[in-house]
N, C-alpha and C positions, 0 to 999 in steps of 0.2 A: 599880426593877429594878437589880440589881447589875451592875457592869462586869466586865471580864475579870479572871481571876486572873493573878498574875505568871507562872505556868507556861504558861497558855494564850497570853498575850501573847508570851512568848519562843518558844514553838513556832510560832506564826503568823509571827513575825519570821524565825525560822530557815527556815521554808518559803519565805518571800518571797525570802530570799537564795539559796536553792537554785534557785528559779525564774529569777531574773535572772542567776544564774551561768551557766546554759545560754545565755542571750542574750549574755552577755559573751563566752563562748568562741566562739560563732558570729560575733560582731562582730569579735573579734580575728583569727579565721581569714579573714574577708572582707577586713580591712585588709591582711593579709599577701598575699592573692591580688591585691588592688589594686596593692600595691607591686611585685609580681612580674609584673603584667599577665597573670595566668592566668585572669582572669574578665572577662566583658564588662561594660561600664558598665550595660547594661540588666538583666542578671542580678543584679548587685550592688545596683542600686536596688530591685529586687523583694525581695531578701532583707533589705535594710535596712528597707524598709517593713514587712515581717513582724515584724522585731525591734521596731521602734518601736511597732507596734500591740500586741504582746504586753506590752511594758514598760508601756504605757499601761493595759492591762487589769489587770495586776498592781497598779499604783499605785491604780487606782480601787477595786479590791477591798480592798486593805490600808487605804486611807484611811477606810473605813467602820468599822473596828474602834475600840473604846473601851479604850485601854490604862489600866492602873492609874496613878494620879496620879504616883507616884514614877518611872514609866517614860515619862512624857510627853516629856522631852528626848530620850530614845533614839528614841521613836516619830517625832519631828520630824526627827531626824538621818536615819532610814531613809527617810522621805518625800523628804527633800532628796537623798539618795543615788540613789534611783530617778529622780528628776527630772534629776539630772546625767547619768545614763546615757542617758536619752532625749535630752537636749540634745547629748550627744556624737554620738549616732547622726544627729541632724538636721544637725549641722555636717558630718559625713562625707557625708551626702546632698548638702549644698550644694557640697561639694568636687567630687563627681561631676558636678554640673550646671555648675559654673563652671570647673573644672580649675585653680583658683588654688592655687598652692603654700601660700599663707598659710592657706587653709582646711584643708588637710591637716595642716599644722603645728599648728593650733589643735585639730583633732580628736585628734591624738596627745597633745597636752598635756592635754586634758580627760580622755582615756582614762586616762592615768597618774594624774592626780589622783583619778579615780573608783576606780581599783584600790587606791590607798593607803587611801582612806577605807573601801572595801569590806572590806579586811583588818582594819582597826581595829574596825569595827562587828561583823563576824563573830566576831572573838575575844572581844569584850565579851559578845555573846549566848551564845556557847559557854561562857564562864566562868560566867555567871549561871545557865545551865541545869544546871550540875553541882551 
């Protein structure tokens, strides 16, 4: 049986980025509300758990695809990218539980690293789709 075509892989990858971009926006909004103290810790925890679970579902679904061999490095980068978003959400959850400023600082740092890599991967996929 044959693997995915280049175009199929790029479309699935593009869809994954769209899916997690919604999670990213929601997460960034939550962090802003946390900073401004306009959301309760309990509500924030619930929303973070929903984000974490969705990111996990997206990861598990994407992990099952079989990319073309020349796209394997990009596939692995995308998996790592999704994992880093999940890690960032978990660090933020830890911050809400511990209220340690170091956890919040780490969460912000991880989020910024994720956003930079997200932009790079997205532009690479868009370029290859054309």
